[in-house]
N, CA, C and O of each residue as an XYZ file, in Angstrom:
680
protein
N       0.825     -1.196      0.000
C       0.000      0.000      0.000
C       0.871      1.262      0.000
O       0.537      2.255     -0.647
N       1.973      1.214      0.720
C       2.886      2.372      0.795
C       3.365      2.780     -0.607
O       3.454      3.964     -0.934
N       3.668      1.768     -1.415
C       4.159      2.041     -2.779
C       3.067      2.709     -3.616
O       3.344      3.636     -4.378
N       1.830      2.236     -3.474
C       0.706      2.844     -4.192
C       0.509      4.295     -3.765
O       0.227      5.161     -4.592
N       0.660      4.547     -2.484
C       0.488      5.912     -1.972
C       1.540      6.832     -2.573
O       1.231      7.952     -2.981
N       2.768      6.367     -2.628
C       3.845      7.179     -3.229
C       3.560      7.460     -4.696
O       3.742      8.582     -5.167
N       3.114      6.438     -5.413
C       2.778      6.630     -6.826
C       1.632      7.632     -6.966
O       1.661      8.509     -7.829
N       0.634      7.489     -6.112
C      -0.517      8.393     -6.168
C      -0.103      9.826     -5.860
O      -0.624     10.771     -6.453
N       0.836      9.983     -4.930
C       1.339     11.321     -4.611
C       2.034     11.962     -5.807
O       2.108     13.186     -5.915
N       2.543     11.120     -6.702
C       3.201     11.605     -7.916
C       2.243     11.622     -9.104
O       2.657     11.453    -10.251
N       0.950     11.829     -8.813
C      -0.105     11.987     -9.822
C      -0.394     10.735    -10.644
O      -0.853     10.843    -11.781
N      -0.139      9.564    -10.102
C      -0.500      8.315    -10.770
C      -1.961      8.018    -10.435
O      -2.275      7.550     -9.341
N      -2.845      8.296    -11.386
C      -4.279      8.141    -11.152
C      -4.667      6.686    -10.953
O      -5.570      6.382    -10.173
N      -3.997      5.796    -11.645
C      -4.291      4.365    -11.503
C      -3.965      3.897    -10.077
O      -4.729      3.136     -9.484
N      -2.851      4.346     -9.539
C      -2.460      3.972     -8.178
C      -3.487      4.505     -7.177
O      -3.866      3.806     -6.237
N      -3.931      5.744     -7.382
C      -4.931      6.310     -6.476
C      -6.234      5.516     -6.562
O      -6.868      5.249     -5.542
N      -6.629      5.141     -7.767
C      -7.840      4.336     -7.944
C      -7.727      3.008     -7.206
O      -8.688      2.560     -6.581
N      -6.574      2.385     -7.275
C      -6.359      1.113     -6.583
C      -6.470      1.296     -5.069
O      -7.020      0.437     -4.379
N      -5.956      2.399     -4.557
C      -6.068      2.685     -3.127
C      -7.536      2.797     -2.711
O      -7.952      2.242     -1.695
N      -8.295      3.514     -3.503
C      -9.704      3.726     -3.182
C     -10.477      2.411     -3.284
O     -11.321      2.118     -2.438
N     -10.193      1.631     -4.304
C     -10.864      0.339     -4.457
C     -10.569     -0.565     -3.269
O     -11.436     -1.322     -2.831
N      -9.356     -0.489     -2.750
C      -8.963     -1.334     -1.616
C      -9.737     -0.997     -0.342
O      -9.904     -1.856      0.524
N     -10.204      0.229     -0.223
C     -10.891      0.629      1.019
C     -12.341      1.057      0.795
O     -12.973      1.582      1.711
N     -12.872      0.844     -0.394
C     -14.211      1.342     -0.700
C     -15.304      0.740      0.188
O     -16.223      1.456      0.584
N     -15.231     -0.528      0.505
C     -16.249     -1.143      1.364
C     -16.200     -0.540      2.767
O     -17.234     -0.293      3.387
N     -15.004     -0.312      3.247
C     -14.822      0.281      4.568
C     -15.380      1.707      4.595
O     -16.043      2.098      5.555
N     -15.111      2.470      3.552
C     -15.645      3.831      3.466
C     -17.170      3.807      3.477
O     -17.808      4.619      4.147
N     -17.745      2.873      2.733
C     -19.202      2.772      2.674
C     -19.784      2.426      4.045
O     -20.750      3.047      4.489
N     -19.198      1.441      4.706
C     -19.696      1.034      6.028
C     -19.662      2.187      7.026
O     -20.603      2.390      7.793
N     -18.584      2.924      7.002
C     -18.440      4.040      7.941
C     -19.445      5.142      7.603
O     -20.094      5.686      8.497
N     -19.572      5.468      6.331
C     -20.529      6.505      5.929
C     -21.957      6.083      6.267
O     -22.781      6.917      6.644
N     -22.245      4.808      6.135
C     -23.593      4.304      6.421
C     -23.937      4.429      7.904
O     -25.113      4.534      8.255
N     -22.941      4.420      8.767
C     -23.242      4.591     10.190
C     -23.609      6.036     10.517
O     -24.291      6.302     11.506
N     -23.155      6.958      9.686
C     -23.407      8.376      9.947
C     -24.612      8.907      9.162
O     -25.290      9.828      9.617
N     -24.874      8.335      8.002
C     -25.922      8.840      7.116
C     -26.887      7.709      6.762
O     -26.473      6.556      6.645
N     -28.157      8.029      6.593
C     -29.165      7.002      6.306
C     -29.437      6.840      4.824
O     -29.754      5.741      4.369
N     -29.322      7.890      4.087
C     -29.709      7.926      2.686
C     -28.528      7.527      1.788
O     -27.428      8.060      1.930
N     -28.763      6.596      0.876
C     -27.690      6.129     -0.016
C     -27.121      7.251     -0.880
O     -25.926      7.255     -1.178
N     -27.955      8.196     -1.282
C     -27.461      9.324     -2.075
C     -26.489     10.164     -1.252
O     -25.454     10.595     -1.760
N     -26.819     10.396      0.013
C     -25.936     11.153      0.898
C     -24.631     10.402      1.137
O     -23.556     11.001      1.163
N     -24.733      9.100      1.309
C     -23.538      8.267      1.499
C     -22.635      8.399      0.283
O     -21.427      8.596      0.411
N     -23.233      8.288     -0.898
C     -22.465      8.431     -2.141
C     -21.817      9.801     -2.262
O     -20.662      9.921     -2.672
N     -22.568     10.825     -1.903
C     -22.022     12.194     -1.953
C     -20.838     12.344     -1.001
O     -19.821     12.939     -1.355
N     -20.976     11.805      0.196
C     -19.897     11.913      1.191
C     -18.647     11.188      0.699
O     -17.536     11.704      0.819
N     -18.831     10.002      0.152
C     -17.686      9.234     -0.343
C     -17.047      9.936     -1.533
O     -15.823     10.021     -1.629
N     -17.873     10.434     -2.429
C     -17.355     11.136     -3.608
C     -16.545     12.370     -3.198
O     -15.455     12.600     -3.720
N     -17.070     13.146     -2.279
C     -16.360     14.348     -1.822
C     -15.073     13.968     -1.085
O     -14.061     14.662     -1.184
N     -15.126     12.871     -0.355
C     -13.941     12.378      0.347
C     -12.851     11.989     -0.646
O     -11.682     12.326     -0.460
N     -13.234     11.289     -1.683
C     -12.263     10.871     -2.705
C     -11.656     12.097     -3.381
O     -10.445     12.167     -3.593
N     -12.508     13.059     -3.715
C     -12.021     14.277     -4.356
C     -11.025     15.022     -3.461
O      -9.938     15.395     -3.900
N     -11.417     15.232     -2.197
C     -10.548     15.979     -1.285
C      -9.252     15.229     -0.983
O      -8.189     15.838     -0.862
N      -9.346     13.916     -0.863
C      -8.131     13.148     -0.574
C      -7.183     13.161     -1.777
O      -5.965     13.227     -1.609
N      -7.738     13.099     -2.976
C      -6.887     13.149     -4.170
C      -6.204     14.519     -4.272
O      -5.011     14.625     -4.557
N      -6.995     15.545     -4.031
C      -6.500     16.912     -4.128
C      -5.418     17.219     -3.086
O      -4.503     17.998     -3.355
N      -5.518     16.614     -1.906
C      -4.615     16.935     -0.802
C      -3.645     15.817     -0.435
O      -2.981     15.890      0.599
N      -3.554     14.791     -1.267
C      -2.732     13.629     -0.930
C      -1.270     13.989     -0.688
O      -0.615     13.384      0.162
N      -0.769     14.942     -1.408
C       0.644     15.333     -1.226
C       0.926     15.902      0.159
O       2.072     15.915      0.609
N      -0.122     16.372      0.834
C       0.039     16.932      2.175
C       0.174     15.847      3.243
O       0.578     16.133      4.370
N      -0.157     14.619      2.897
C      -0.044     13.508      3.843
C       1.433     13.226      4.093
O       2.174     12.862      3.180
N       1.842     13.400      5.336
C       3.267     13.245      5.666
C       3.660     11.793      5.884
O       4.709     11.352      5.413
N       2.827     11.055      6.590
C       3.141      9.673      6.946
C       2.217      8.751      6.150
O       1.023      8.667      6.438
N       2.758      8.074      5.167
C       1.956      7.216      4.297
C       1.255      6.089      5.051
O       0.214      5.604      4.607
N       1.810      5.671      6.176
C       1.191      4.583      6.935
C      -0.132      5.023      7.571
O      -0.907      4.181      8.026
N      -0.392      6.313      7.606
C      -1.628      6.841      8.191
C      -2.687      7.170      7.133
O      -3.659      7.867      7.424
N      -2.500      6.674      5.917
C      -3.418      6.984      4.827
C      -4.868      6.652      5.176
O      -5.751      7.496      5.023
N      -5.120      5.423      5.644
C      -6.497      5.022      5.946
C      -7.105      5.885      7.048
O      -8.258      6.303      6.945
N      -6.350      6.147      8.081
C      -6.835      6.987      9.179
C      -7.156      8.383      8.650
O      -8.185      8.966      8.993
N      -6.275      8.906      7.824
C      -6.436     10.244      7.257
C      -7.703     10.333      6.391
O      -8.485     11.275      6.525
N      -7.896      9.364      5.518
C      -9.041      9.423      4.608
C     -10.354      9.198      5.373
O     -11.387      9.753      4.999
N     -10.320      8.397      6.428
C     -11.525      8.184      7.232
C     -11.888      9.456      7.991
O     -13.069      9.758      8.165
N     -10.892     10.196      8.439
C     -11.175     11.494      9.083
C     -11.881     12.421      8.097
O     -12.841     13.106      8.451
N     -11.397     12.433      6.866
C     -12.028     13.272      5.833
C     -13.474     12.820      5.632
O     -14.382     13.647      5.553
N     -13.682     11.510      5.550
C     -15.028     10.966      5.342
C     -15.963     11.346      6.492
O     -17.094     11.770      6.254
N     -15.513     11.203      7.697
C     -16.355     11.535      8.852
C     -16.714     13.017      8.837
O     -17.852     13.381      9.136
N     -15.766     13.867      8.493
C     -16.058     15.301      8.376
C     -17.095     15.570      7.292
O     -17.996     16.387      7.481
N     -16.972     14.891      6.168
C     -17.942     15.064      5.077
C     -19.331     14.591      5.508
O     -20.332     15.252      5.231
N     -19.384     13.456      6.181
C     -20.668     12.948      6.686
C     -21.289     13.935      7.661
O     -22.492     14.192      7.613
N     -20.472     14.485      8.539
C     -20.972     15.476      9.502
C     -21.512     16.708      8.786
O     -22.545     17.250      9.179
N     -20.826     17.153      7.742
C     -21.293     18.314      6.975
C     -22.648     18.040      6.332
O     -23.545     18.881      6.382
N     -22.793     16.874      5.733
C     -24.062     16.515      5.083
C     -25.160     16.386      6.126
O     -26.279     16.856      5.916
N     -24.847     15.753      7.241
C     -25.839     15.579      8.306
C     -26.337     16.928      8.814
O     -27.536     17.115      9.020
N     -25.412     17.865      9.015
C     -25.800     19.195      9.493
C     -26.720     19.884      8.496
O     -27.694     20.525      8.890
N     -26.418     19.756      7.202
C     -27.264     20.376      6.181
C     -28.651     19.738      6.152
O     -29.659     20.435      6.032
N     -28.697     18.422      6.262
C     -29.966     17.697      6.191
C     -30.823     17.925      7.432
O     -32.051     17.922      7.347
N     -30.189     18.121      8.571
C     -30.899     18.286      9.830
C     -31.806     19.518      9.798
O     -32.784     19.597     10.541
N     -31.477     20.457      8.948
C     -32.272     21.682      8.859
C     -33.642     21.446      8.225
O     -34.554     22.255      8.400
N     -33.791     20.344      7.490
C     -35.024     20.075      6.764
C     -35.892     19.080      7.511
O     -35.430     18.420      8.442
N     -37.135     18.973      7.107
C     -38.073     18.037      7.739
C     -37.646     16.595      7.486
O     -36.860     16.312      6.581
N     -38.174     15.700      8.296
C     -37.857     14.278      8.141
C     -38.421     13.795      6.814
O     -39.587     14.040      6.505
N     -37.608     13.118      6.041
C     -38.036     12.645      4.732
C     -38.742     11.299      4.853
O     -38.701     10.658      5.903
N     -39.371     10.890      3.796
C     -40.031      9.593      3.732
C     -39.025      8.474      3.985
O     -39.335      7.506      4.679
N     -37.824      8.602      3.425
C     -36.794      7.572      3.598
C     -36.410      7.422      5.069
O     -36.187      6.305      5.535
N     -36.332      8.527      5.804
C     -36.010      8.472      7.230
C     -37.099      7.711      7.979
O     -36.806      6.872      8.831
N     -38.361      8.009      7.655
C     -39.469      7.317      8.302
C     -39.411      5.825      7.985
O     -39.660      4.983      8.848
N     -39.080      5.515      6.744
C     -38.995      4.114      6.340
C     -37.888      3.401      7.113
O     -38.048      2.245      7.505
N     -36.775      4.082      7.332
C     -35.680      3.492      8.103
C     -36.118      3.234      9.538
O     -35.748      2.217     10.125
N     -36.897      4.140     10.105
C     -37.368      3.954     11.472
C     -38.268      2.733     11.582
O     -38.302      2.064     12.614
N     -38.996      2.451     10.506
C     -39.925      1.324     10.508
C     -39.276      0.035     10.005
O     -39.943     -0.990      9.856
N     -37.981      0.097      9.748
C     -37.253     -1.050      9.228
C     -37.355     -2.237     10.189
O     -37.084     -2.104     11.382
N     -37.737     -3.366      9.670
C     -37.799     -4.576     10.481
C     -36.712     -5.504      9.972
O     -36.725     -5.915      8.812
N     -35.782     -5.827     10.837
C     -34.628     -6.621     10.427
C     -35.006     -8.083     10.291
O     -35.938     -8.584     10.919
N     -34.251     -8.727      9.455
C     -34.411    -10.164      9.291
C     -33.097    -10.832      9.602
O     -32.040    -10.203      9.555
N     -33.163    -12.072      9.913
C     -31.938    -12.826     10.150
C     -31.337    -13.222      8.814
O     -32.056    -13.443      7.840
N     -30.016    -13.310      8.776
C     -29.381    -13.778      7.548
C     -29.491    -15.297      7.486
O     -30.024    -15.918      8.406
N     -28.992    -15.896      6.413
C     -29.144    -17.329      6.197
C     -28.545    -18.177      7.311
O     -29.021    -19.285      7.556
N     -27.517    -17.687      7.988
C     -26.878    -18.468      9.044
C     -27.638    -18.366     10.357
O     -27.286    -19.041     11.325
N     -28.678    -17.531     10.411
C     -29.431    -17.371     11.647
C     -28.876    -16.276     12.542
O     -29.441    -16.006     13.601
N     -27.781    -15.641     12.141
C     -27.197    -14.559     12.927
C     -27.926    -13.263     12.634
O     -28.337    -13.005     11.502
N     -28.078    -12.461     13.657
C     -28.731    -11.165     13.467
C     -27.748    -10.252     12.742
O     -26.566    -10.214     13.085
N     -28.227     -9.525     11.749
C     -27.372     -8.646     10.967
C     -26.827     -7.516     11.827
O     -27.509     -7.012     12.720
N     -25.595     -7.127     11.547
C     -24.930     -6.067     12.289
C     -25.739     -4.771     12.239
O     -25.888     -4.086     13.251
N     -26.255     -4.443     11.067
C     -27.030     -3.208     10.918
C     -28.252     -3.205     11.830
O     -28.611     -2.167     12.387
N     -28.886     -4.357     11.982
C     -30.044     -4.455     12.864
C     -29.631     -4.251     14.319
O     -30.325     -3.584     15.087
N     -28.503     -4.828     14.681
C     -28.030     -4.708     16.058
C     -27.765     -3.256     16.449
O     -28.006     -2.861     17.590
N     -27.273     -2.470     15.504
C     -26.886     -1.098     15.842
C     -27.934     -0.054     15.471
O     -27.713      1.138     15.684
N     -29.058     -0.476     14.924
C     -30.016      0.497     14.379
C     -30.581      1.464     15.409
O     -30.930      2.591     15.057
N     -30.680      1.057     16.667
C     -31.247      1.936     17.690
C     -30.198      2.712     18.472
O     -30.525      3.413     19.430
N     -28.958      2.590     18.072
C     -27.883      3.298     18.762
C     -27.718      4.697     18.186
O     -28.228      5.001     17.107
N     -27.013      5.530     18.904
C     -26.736      6.879     18.404
C     -25.761      6.786     17.237
O     -25.099      5.766     17.044
N     -25.685      7.838     16.482
C     -24.775      7.900     15.345
C     -23.332      7.651     15.792
O     -22.579      6.942     15.126
N     -22.966      8.239     16.916
C     -21.606      8.079     17.430
C     -21.333      6.630     17.824
O     -20.262      6.096     17.534
N     -22.298      5.996     18.483
C     -22.123      4.600     18.884
C     -22.016      3.688     17.661
O     -21.201      2.766     17.639
N     -22.838      3.949     16.650
C     -22.769      3.170     15.409
C     -21.384      3.289     14.785
O     -20.792      2.297     14.361
N     -20.881      4.511     14.736
C     -19.572      4.757     14.147
C     -18.489      3.992     14.904
O     -17.665      3.312     14.292
N     -18.489      4.100     16.222
C     -17.461      3.439     17.024
C     -17.503      1.927     16.858
O     -16.460      1.292     16.703
N     -18.698      1.344     16.890
C     -18.817     -0.106     16.718
C     -18.382     -0.543     15.330
O     -17.745     -1.586     15.182
N     -18.718      0.239     14.313
C     -18.318     -0.094     12.945
C     -16.806     -0.015     12.796
O     -16.192     -0.905     12.208
N     -16.208      1.035     13.322
C     -14.752      1.156     13.246
C     -14.071      0.004     13.988
O     -13.067     -0.534     13.520
N     -14.615     -0.366     15.133
C     -13.973     -1.384     15.973
C     -14.200     -2.797     15.432
O     -13.250     -3.567     15.295
N     -15.456     -3.142     15.125
C     -15.762     -4.516     14.745
C     -15.664     -4.791     13.243
O     -15.169     -5.845     12.844
N     -16.121     -3.875     12.418
C     -16.112     -4.113     10.973
C     -14.772     -3.737     10.344
O     -14.223     -4.483      9.533
N     -14.257     -2.576     10.727
C     -13.005     -2.105     10.137
C     -11.783     -2.572     10.907
O     -10.655     -2.401     10.447
N     -12.000     -3.162     12.076
C     -10.933     -3.764     12.890
C      -9.880     -2.757     13.352
O      -8.699     -3.091     13.453
N     -10.308     -1.528     13.631
C      -9.380     -0.539     14.175
C      -9.210     -0.778     15.667
O     -10.129     -1.243     16.341
N      -8.039     -0.460     16.172
C      -7.791     -0.561     17.605
C      -8.386      0.662     18.295
O      -8.751      1.641     17.643
N      -8.479      0.594     19.609
C      -8.984      1.724     20.401
C      -8.109      2.954     20.139
O      -8.616      4.065     19.984
N      -6.809      2.745     20.094
C      -5.870      3.846     19.865
C      -6.106      4.497     18.499
O      -6.106      5.722     18.385
N      -6.307      3.676     17.466
C      -6.547      4.208     16.121
C      -7.882      4.956     16.068
O      -7.982      6.015     15.447
N      -8.889      4.408     16.713
C     -10.198      5.073     16.746
C     -10.070      6.416     17.461
O     -10.690      7.402     17.062
N      -9.269      6.446     18.509
C      -9.037      7.684     19.240
C      -8.427      8.745     18.331
O      -8.826      9.909     18.378
N      -7.462      8.349     17.504
C      -6.840      9.299     16.574
C      -7.830      9.775     15.519
O      -7.857     10.956     15.175
N      -8.642      8.856     15.007
C      -9.604      9.195     13.959
C     -10.653     10.167     14.481
O     -10.967     11.164     13.831
N     -11.192      9.869     15.658
C     -12.309     10.657     16.186
C     -11.892     11.800     17.087
O     -12.712     12.642     17.454
N     -10.593     11.830     17.452
C     -10.070     12.851     18.363
C     -10.773     12.813     19.723
O     -11.080     13.844     20.321
N     -11.017     11.584     20.187
C     -11.630     11.345     21.487
C     -10.656     10.477     22.282
O     -10.014      9.593     21.715
N     -10.541     10.720     23.584
C      -9.602      9.979     24.419
C      -9.916      8.487     24.409
O     -11.071      8.077     24.291
N      -8.847      7.679     24.537
C      -8.986      6.225     24.485
C      -9.941      5.702     25.544
O     -10.783      4.856     25.242
N      -9.832      6.183     26.780
C     -10.719      5.712     27.851
C     -12.180      6.061     27.560
O     -13.085      5.303     27.909
N     -12.401      7.192     26.930
C     -13.758      7.578     26.555
C     -14.294      6.621     25.500
O     -15.453      6.210     25.557
N     -13.442      6.264     24.531
C     -13.830      5.301     23.484
C     -14.208      3.973     24.135
O     -15.240      3.387     23.806
N     -13.371      3.497     25.060
C     -13.646      2.217     25.736
C     -14.993      2.261     26.453
O     -15.777      1.315     26.374
N     -15.253      3.350     27.142
C     -16.516      3.492     27.857
C     -17.710      3.514     26.920
O     -18.725      2.869     27.181
N     -17.588      4.253     25.837
C     -18.693      4.346     24.880
C     -18.938      3.011     24.191
O     -20.086      2.644     23.941
N     -17.870      2.280     23.881
C     -18.033      0.946     23.287
C     -18.736      0.013     24.272
O     -19.623     -0.748     23.887
N     -18.343      0.073     25.527
C     -18.962     -0.787     26.544
C     -20.449     -0.455     26.691
O     -21.281     -1.359     26.764
N     -20.780      0.826     26.734
C     -22.186      1.222     26.867
C     -22.994      0.791     25.638
O     -24.134      0.347     25.770
N     -22.415      0.921     24.463
C     -23.106      0.506     23.238
C     -23.343     -1.009     23.247
O     -24.423     -1.474     22.882
N     -22.335     -1.770     23.663
C     -22.494     -3.229     23.746
C     -23.588     -3.590     24.758
O     -24.377     -4.506     24.527
N     -23.628     -2.866     25.873
C     -24.667     -3.124     26.882
C     -26.055     -2.815     26.336
O     -27.003     -3.553     26.603
N     -26.184     -1.738     25.578
C     -27.472     -1.407     24.967
C     -27.927     -2.530     24.041
O     -29.094     -2.923     24.053
N     -26.997     -3.041     23.239
C     -27.331     -4.134     22.316
C     -27.728     -5.372     23.114
O     -28.722     -6.029     22.805
N     -26.948     -5.682     24.136
C     -27.237     -6.849     24.974
C     -28.628     -6.723     25.590
O     -29.392     -7.688     25.595
N     -28.961     -5.549     26.106
C     -30.276     -5.334     26.714
C     -31.403     -5.474     25.685
O     -32.453     -6.041     25.987
N     -31.187     -4.960     24.480
C     -32.179     -5.084     23.423
C     -32.421     -6.547     23.072
O     -33.561     -6.970     22.879
N     -31.340     -7.312     22.992
C     -31.468     -8.728     22.657
C     -32.180     -9.489     23.777
O     -33.005    -10.364     23.510
N     -31.864     -9.160     25.014
C     -32.511     -9.823     26.152
C     -33.997     -9.483     26.210
O     -34.820    -10.340     26.530
N     -34.340     -8.236     25.901
C     -35.755     -7.838     25.879
C     -36.500     -8.564     24.777
O     -37.669     -8.915     24.932
N     -35.815     -8.787     23.659
C     -36.418     -9.481     22.531
C     -36.686    -10.949     22.827
O     -37.596    -11.538     22.244
N     -35.906    -11.548     23.726
C     -36.074    -12.960     24.065
C     -37.237    -13.190     25.008
O     -37.758    -14.301     25.106
N     -37.640    -12.144     25.697
C     -38.703    -12.302     26.699
C     -40.061    -12.376     26.071
O     -41.061    -12.508     26.776
């Protein structure tokens, strides 16, 4: 990946495309935790790709590429969320609230269903930790929140999920 980043810094568009393809699923998952609408998710990812391409030469430490681009994505998601919050709740938002999850073929409850009632911040932290496999320290750098705070928020989010599952069994 380091070699691709260097090539991309030297205006190699193919190398930059390969970098984005390598992390596109992760970008989507993270954006989906912050935004509900697929169009907004696409806009956030598109703007993230544009800004990262435009500013890639400013990245000092190539090993921090993923952390850097995720910070850009989270900022873009926050910008879109702030703009959307000014308007009335859309039909799509109402539909998401009424979403009834189904089990996947293996009988496991889908991750999206587990986190659907959590706050945006809790969804983001769980996605970064469990889906993207970031460490507490890396999440702290991405979100600019202290490590102990991250640990506490993850624990509270897990407890909320556990309580929801226990209530569902009764």
